[in-house]
Structure formats: structure tokens, C-alpha cells
C-alpha positions in Angstrom: -51.4 5.9 -37.3 -52.1 2.9 -35.1 -48.7 1.4 -36.3 -46.7 4.3 -34.7 -46.9 3.3 -31.0 -45.8 -0.2 -32.0 -42.8 1.2 -34.0 -41.8 3.7 -31.1 -42.0 0.7 -28.4 -39.6 -1.2 -30.8 -37.2 1.6 -31.1 -37.3 2.2 -27.5 -36.7 -1.4 -26.8 -33.8 -1.4 -29.1 -32.1 1.6 -27.4 -32.7 -0.1 -23.9 -30.9 -3.2 -25.0 -28.1 -1.3 -27.1 -24.8 -1.5 -25.0 -23.3 1.6 -24.1 -20.0 2.7 -22.7 -19.7 6.0 -20.8 -22.9 7.0 -22.4 -22.0 6.1 -25.9 -23.0 3.2 -28.1 -20.4 0.4 -27.9 -19.1 -0.2 -31.5 -16.4 -2.8 -31.0 -15.7 -5.9 -29.1 -13.7 -4.2 -26.4 -16.4 -1.5 -25.9 -19.0 -4.1 -25.8 -17.2 -6.0 -22.9 -16.7 -2.8 -21.0 -20.4 -1.8 -21.5 -21.5 -5.2 -20.4 -19.7 -4.6 -17.0 -20.6 -0.9 -16.7 -21.1 -1.2 -12.9 -17.7 -2.1 -12.5 -16.0 0.1 -15.0 -18.1 3.2 -15.9 -17.3 5.2 -12.8 -13.5 4.9 -13.6 -13.8 5.3 -17.4 -15.9 8.4 -17.0 -13.0 10.2 -15.3 -10.0 9.8 -17.7 -8.1 12.6 -16.2 -8.3 11.1 -12.8 -7.8 7.4 -13.4 -6.0 7.5 -16.9 -7.0 4.1 -18.0 -5.9 2.8 -21.2 -6.7 -0.6 -22.4 -5.4 -2.8 -25.5 -7.4 -5.8 -26.4 -6.2 -8.3 -29.1 -8.2 -11.3 -30.4 -6.2 -14.2 -31.7 -7.5 -16.7 -34.3 -5.5 -19.6 -35.8 -5.7 -20.7 -39.4 -5.5 -24.4 -40.6 -1.7 -24.3 -40.2 -2.0 -22.9 -36.7 -0.6 -19.6 -37.7 -2.1 -16.6 -35.4 -3.9 -13.7 -36.9 -4.6 -10.8 -34.9 -7.5 -8.0 -34.4 -6.9 -5.2 -32.0 -9.1 -2.8 -30.3 -8.1 0.1 -28.0 -9.8 2.4 -25.3 -8.4 5.7 -24.6 -4.8 4.8 -25.7 -2.6 7.8 -26.3 1.3 7.1 -26.9 2.1 10.7 -26.3 0.3 10.9 -22.9 2.6 9.9 -20.0 2.0 7.5 -17.2 4.9 5.9 -15.1 5.8 2.7 -16.3 7.4 1.5 -13.1 8.7 -2.2 -13.4 7.4 -2.5 -17.1 10.9 -1.1 -18.1 12.4 -4.4 -16.9 11.0 -6.4 -19.8 13.0 -4.5 -22.5 16.2 -4.7 -20.4 15.7 -8.4 -20.1 15.4 -8.8 -24.0 18.3 -6.4 -24.8 20.5 -8.2 -22.2 19.8 -11.6 -24.0 20.4 -9.9 -27.2 23.8 -8.4 -26.3 24.9 -11.9 -25.0 24.0 -13.3 -28.2 25.7 -10.6 -30.3 28.9 -11.2 -28.2 28.7 -14.9 -28.8 28.4 -14.2 -32.6 31.4 -11.6 -32.4 33.7 -14.6 -31.2 32.7 -15.4 -27.5 31.1 -18.8 -27.8 31.6 -19.5 -24.1 29.6 -16.6 -23.1 25.8 -17.3 -22.2 23.0 -16.0 -20.2 24.0 -18.5 -17.4 27.8 -17.3 -17.2 28.6 -15.9 -13.9 29.5 -12.3 -13.6 30.8 -9.8 -11.0 30.2 -6.1 -11.0 33.1 -3.9 -9.7 33.0 -0.1 -8.4 35.2 2.7 -9.4 33.2 5.5 -8.1 31.7 6.2 -4.6 28.2 5.8 -5.6 28.8 2.3 -7.2 28.6 -1.1 -5.5 30.4 -4.4 -5.8 28.4 -7.5 -6.6 30.1 -10.9 -6.4 27.7 -13.3 -4.8 23.9 -14.3 -5.3 23.1 -16.8 -2.6 19.8 -18.0 -4.2 21.2 -18.4 -7.8 22.7 -21.5 -9.2 26.3 -21.7 -8.1 25.7 -18.8 -5.6 26.7 -16.3 -8.3 25.1 -13.6 -10.3 24.2 -14.3 -14.0 22.0 -12.7 -16.6 19.7 -15.7 -16.5 19.1 -15.2 -12.7 18.3 -11.5 -13.0 15.8 -12.3 -15.6 14.2 -15.2 -13.5 13.7 -12.6 -10.7 12.4 -9.9 -13.0 9.6 -12.0 -14.3 8.6 -14.1 -11.4 8.5 -11.4 -8.7 9.7 -8.1 -10.5 12.9 -7.7 -8.6 14.3 -4.1 -8.5 18.1 -5.1 -8.0 17.9 -7.6 -10.8 16.8 -4.7 -13.1 19.8 -2.5 -11.8 22.3 -5.2 -12.7 21.0 -5.3 -16.1 21.2 -1.5 -16.3 25.0 -1.9 -15.4 25.5 -4.4 -18.1 23.9 -2.5 -20.9 24.4 1.3 -20.2 21.9 4.1 -20.8 22.7 5.1 -24.3 22.9 1.4 -25.6 19.5 0.8 -24.0 17.8 3.8 -25.6 19.6 3.5 -29.0 18.8 0.0 -29.6 15.2 0.6 -28.6 15.0 3.5 -31.2 16.6 1.2 -33.7 13.8 -1.2 -33.2 11.1 1.2 -33.6 10.2 1.6 -30.1 9.9 5.4 -30.4 7.7 5.9 -27.4 10.0 4.5 -24.9 12.9 5.9 -22.8 14.9 4.2 -20.0 17.0 6.6 -18.1 17.3 5.7 -14.5 17.9 2.8 -12.1 15.5 2.1 -9.2 15.9 2.8 -5.5 19.3 4.5 -5.9 18.6 8.2 -6.2 22.2 9.2 -5.4 23.7 7.2 -8.5 24.6 9.0 -11.6 22.8 7.2 -14.3 25.2 8.3 -17.0 27.5 5.7 -15.5 27.5 1.9 -15.8 29.8 0.0 -13.6 32.6 -2.4 -14.9 31.4 -5.9 -15.3 33.4 -9.2 -15.9 32.0 -12.5 -17.0 34.0 -15.6 -16.0 33.9 -19.4 -15.6 36.3 -22.0 -14.2 38.9 -21.2 -16.8 39.0 -17.5 -16.2 37.5 -14.3 -17.7 35.1 -14.9 -20.6 34.3 -11.3 -21.2 35.2 -7.9 -19.6 33.6 -4.6 -20.1 35.2 -1.4 -18.4 32.8 1.5 -16.9 30.7 2.9 -19.6 29.7 6.6 -19.9 26.6 7.6 -21.6 26.9 11.2 -22.7 23.6 11.7 -24.5 20.5 13.4 -22.9 17.3 11.6 -23.4 14.4 13.9 -22.8 10.8 12.7 -22.3 8.8 13.8 -25.2 5.4 12.9 -23.8 2.8 15.4 -22.3 1.0 15.2 -19.0 4.2 14.5 -17.1 2.8 16.9 -14.2 0.6 14.7 -12.0 -1.9 15.3 -9.2 -2.0 18.5 -7.0 0.6 17.8 -4.5 3.5 15.5 -3.5 5.8 14.8 -0.5 9.4 15.9 -1.0 12.5 14.0 0.4 12.1 16.0 3.7 8.7 14.5 4.0 7.0 17.8 3.5 3.8 18.3 1.5 4.4 20.6 -1.5 1.2 21.9 -3.0 2.0 21.6 -6.5 1.8 19.0 -9.3 4.5 16.2 -9.1 6.8 16.6 -12.2 7.8 13.2 -13.6 9.5 14.3 -17.0 13.0 13.1 -15.7 11.6 9.5 -15.1 11.4 6.5 -17.4 8.8 6.4 -20.1 7.1 3.3 -22.0 3.9 3.6 -23.9 1.2 0.9 -23.6 1.5 0.2 -27.3 5.1 -0.2 -27.1 4.6 -2.6 -24.4 2.0 -4.6 -26.2 4.3 -4.8 -29.3 7.2 -5.7 -27.4 5.3 -8.7 -25.6 4.2 -9.9 -29.0 7.8 -9.9 -30.1 8.4 -12.4 -27.4 5.4 -14.6 -27.8 4.9 -14.3 -31.8 8.2 -13.0 -33.1 7.3 -14.1 -36.7 4.2 -12.0 -36.5 5.8 -8.7 -35.8 8.0 -6.6 -38.3 11.6 -7.7 -38.4 12.6 -4.4 -37.1 10.9 -4.9 -33.8 12.3 -8.3 -33.0 15.2 -9.0 -30.7 18.2 -11.2 -31.5 17.2 -14.2 -29.4 17.9 -18.0 -29.6 15.3 -20.7 -29.6 16.2 -21.5 -26.0 16.0 -17.8 -25.0 12.4 -17.7 -26.1 11.6 -20.9 -24.3 13.4 -19.5 -21.2 11.5 -16.1 -21.3 8.0 -17.8 -21.8 8.6 -20.2 -18.9 9.4 -17.5 -16.3 6.8 -15.0 -17.7 4.2 -17.8 -17.2 4.9 -19.5 -13.9 3.7 -18.5 -10.5 6.5 -17.6 -7.8 6.0 -20.9 -6.1 6.9 -22.7 -9.3 10.2 -20.9 -9.6 13.4 -23.0 -9.2 15.9 -20.3 -8.6 15.2 -18.8 -6.1 12.5 -20.7 -4.2 9.8 -18.2 -3.1 7.7 -18.8 -0.1 3.8 -18.1 0.3 4.5 -14.4 0.8 4.5 -14.3 -3.1 0.9 -15.8 -3.8 -0.1 -16.7 -7.3 -1.4 -13.3 -8.4 1.5 -11.4 -7.0 2.5 -10.3 -10.4 -0.6 -11.4 -12.4 -2.8 -8.4 -12.0 -5.1 -9.0 -14.8 -7.4 -11.9 -14.0 -5.9 -12.5 -10.3 -5.0 -8.8 -9.0 -7.8 -8.9 -6.5 -7.2 -12.7 -5.3 -4.5 -14.4 -3.2 -6.0 -17.9 -3.7 -3.7 -20.6 -5.2 -4.7 -21.4 -8.7 -4.8 -24.8 -10.5 -2.5 -23.8 -13.3 -5.1 -24.3 -16.2 -5.3 -20.5 -16.7 -1.9 -18.8 -17.4 -0.8 -15.2 -18.0 2.5 -14.7 -19.8 3.0 -11.1 -18.8 5.0 -8.2 -17.1 3.6 -5.8 -14.5 4.4 -2.4 -13.2 3.4 -0.9 -10.0 4.7 2.4 -8.5 3.6 6.1 -7.9 -0.1 4.9 -7.9 0.0 3.5 -11.3 -0.7 -0.2 -12.0 0.2 -1.7 -15.4 -0.2 -5.2 -16.7 0.7 -6.5 -20.3 -0.3 -10.1 -20.8 -0.9 -12.8 -23.2 -3.6 -15.0 -21.5 -4.3 -18.7 -22.1 -7.2 -20.8 -20.9 -6.1 -24.4 -21.5 -9.3 -26.1 -20.6 -11.5 -23.9 -22.9 -8.8 -23.6 -25.7 -8.9 -19.9 -25.5 -6.0 -17.3 -26.1 -5.8 -13.5 -26.3 -3.6 -10.5 -25.4 -4.8 -7.8 -23.0 -2.9 -4.7 -21.8 -4.0 -2.1 -19.5 -2.9 0.7 -17.1 -4.6 2.7 -14.4 -3.6 5.4 -11.9 -4.9 4.7 -8.5 -4.3 8.2 -6.8 -7.9 9.9 -6.6 -6.6 12.4 -4.0 -3.9 13.6 -6.3 -1.1 13.5 -3.8 2.1 11.6 -4.7 4.9 10.0 -2.5 2.5 9.6 0.6 2.2 5.8 0.1 -1.6 6.2 0.1 -2.5 4.8 -3.2 -5.8 3.1 -3.9 -4.2 -0.2 -5.2 -6.3 -2.5 -3.1 -9.7 -0.6 -3.4 -9.6 0.5 -7.0 -6.6 -0.8 -9.1 -6.3 -4.4 -8.4 -10.2 -5.0 -8.5 -10.4 -3.1 -11.7 -7.4 -5.1 -13.5 -8.7 -8.4 -12.0 -12.4 -7.8 -13.2 -11.0 -6.6 -16.6 -9.2 -9.6 -17.2 -12.2 -11.9 -16.2 -14.5 -9.9 -18.1 -12.5 -10.3 -21.4 -11.7 -14.0 -20.6 -15.6 -14.6 -20.3 -16.1 -13.0 -23.5 -13.3 -15.0 -25.2 -14.7 -18.3 -23.8 -17.9 -17.8 -25.6 -16.4 -16.3 -28.7 -16.7 -18.9 -31.7 -13.5 -20.0 -33.5 -13.1 -21.9 -36.9 -10.0 -23.4 -35.7 -9.1 -24.7 -32.1 -5.7 -23.5 -31.3 -3.0 -26.0 -30.5 -1.9 -24.2 -27.4 0.6 -26.6 -25.7 2.4 -27.1 -28.9 2.6 -23.3 -29.6 3.9 -22.0 -26.4 4.4 -24.2 -23.4 7.7 -26.1 -23.5 8.3 -27.0 -19.9 6.8 -29.9 -18.2 6.3 -28.0 -14.8 4.5 -25.2 -16.7 1.8 -27.5 -18.2 -1.6 -27.4 -16.3 -1.5 -29.7 -13.3 -4.1 -32.4 -13.4 
């Protein structure tokens, strides 16, 4: 009998040191990371219907041939539950635009490239002409310039230009063919009066004349959002700026599941490691181009040149969302973010060049605890950015301590541009 108290004390001590997340024993690395920072995360994770947090964490280990191998863990991920993807939808349009350029080149247009100038014409009252881009090379629009702006500062008009180039049915049919079944892109940004069935005429040209011309495109298909929980909150402000006391219905807006986002990012960074169906028809220089502009800070962009208003963490929510300090560049996130209607999302491949660490992290959070939409009173600064910044740093800290059999050869694998290499 004298051994029972000792055994009891041992069991109690073990229970006290067992990591728990939202009251449950942590059973995998992601849960253990969240549990280790319960003071930062538990209050949000314990209210999944309020904050709608979803997280995907992927460890990357290299073999002797430097080939990557992945292990993934998820928190509260539900492909069928709706959250507003905001600017995340710019990533698939960038990829599909590069793919379309390459398809046209292969079909007999060798002079067409992502750098070819284009102009957008208008045939309807709600359409607009576009012929100049003062901050672009040559002062003219190009697909390359749109993609630069999409990844360096998440420009909305650049996204709209790619929407015109592709058209709605083309976008969604291509995504379905590639297996991105939980994604639908059905509208432009900031133009409520435009009919999204129509895409404007577009002409690509060079000094010798027209390279490729496409007339107005009409997309007749109806793309219905299949996800649930599209009604959000308890109220919203309508266009007349009046408060409507009923949930905000978002079933007519774009959708894009966190899993599809995570898989699409992997298709950019590690195309040989995803099923062939999920890849995009990209050239080697396209991958280099994308990785460069996904990885730089706005101040490192060549076209256009951005001022200090666009601080280093401007579109780097994970790790840097709660910081406006200038970074040394030894820590990089190759990523895309979304921010609108109270929802923050970041999907990133994160690299620490000093510690030789790499991993993938994707997360989304709804920062609207009062449940009112369209009031511009979202809790980005007090809840969303601190959560994503702390989450990124918590996983980074774990990764910096995690043993690896093979040290990854990071610069040779990803970094191709001299001005993207860490500054000494």
C-alpha cells in the first residue's frame, strides 16, 4: 500500500506535463505547438464558430538526393465550410494566366509572352479601357506586371485584368480539370456594377503589330457555391449604409478551401511532388518569376517601386503580421495572403536560411467577434495579425529545434535571383 501514493504522484505529474490543446491531449506536432502556446491560442481555438480558425502545417524533410518529403497535420480544417478567400483567389488567376500564355505559344504564337504588352477594350457601358500602366516596364500593361503587383502588394486591379484575360467559365473549368474541387472564382473586385459573365476584348501587341487578339468572352454557366456556413454573423450594413439585423449571406462570392490553397502553393514550389493533374503548364522561367515575386518584400520590387507605406510584413501575415519592422532577409515567406470581410488568410512556404529550416504553413481566421459585416470594424489589429504572427513564429521555433537527418540545400532549391538571397 505504501507504493500507491508514489504511483499517484507520478501519474499526476505526468498529467500536469502532458500538453493539451482546448482541453484535449495534444497528439501530433501541430497540436503540441498550439498547446505550448495555449495562452496565445486557446481563447480563439475554443470558439471555432466565432473565429473559424483553420490551420495546415507541413514538415519537409530532404533525402540524400535533396528530394523533399512531406508530413502534414491539420487543425479544424473543413473543405466544405465557407470562409471568404478575399485576395487568395489572385493566386490561381496568376497561374492560369501564365498557363494560357504558354498554351497559346505552343499553338503557334511564339512571340507571345508574359511580358508582351496588352490593351483592354470596352464594348459595354460597364467595361473600361486600359492602355497604359505608368509603373510598368515600357509604361504598358502586361501579364507579368499584373502578377508582380498581385504577389508583392496584392493589387486588386491587377486581379481584375487577369479576370478579363481568362473569363469566368475558363477559370472554373480549368480548376475543375486540375482537381481543385473546392474552389470557385465568380467575380471581380471593387466593381459591383460589372456583369461577371462578360470579359472585355483584349489585344496583345509588340512593335510589329498585333500578336494575339481575343474578342469579348461570354460565360453562360452558373457556378454555385456548394459550401455550407455561407451565412455569417448577426448583421450587416447594406449599400444604403443601414444596419440589417440578419446574417450576411456570402453564397454568391468567390470560394477557395484552405486545402486547395495549400495544394496550389505546393504546385508552385514543388511541382514534381504533386499529382500531374494538379500542376500548371509553366516554363522554368515562370517558376523562377513566381517564386521571386512571392518571396520578396515590397521594397525589393523593381516594377513598380514601392515606398515605405508598404512595410516588409505588409503581405506576410504569418511571422510578420504584427510587426512593421524592416527585416534582414534571412527569413523568407513565399506566400499569398487574403484580407477582407474580417477574414485573414495566409498560405506560405517559410524558409530560415540561417538555421537551414523549411516548412509550409497555411491558416485562416475570422476577426469579427461582434458579428457585424460591412462596418469596417474588424479586429485585424487586435486579434487577426497577432494570431497569425505568433502562429508563424511558434511553428518556426519548433522547426528550428526539430532534428533533421539531411540539411536542406535551400538556395540551390528555390532562390534563383541574386537580390532575393539573404543580405549579409
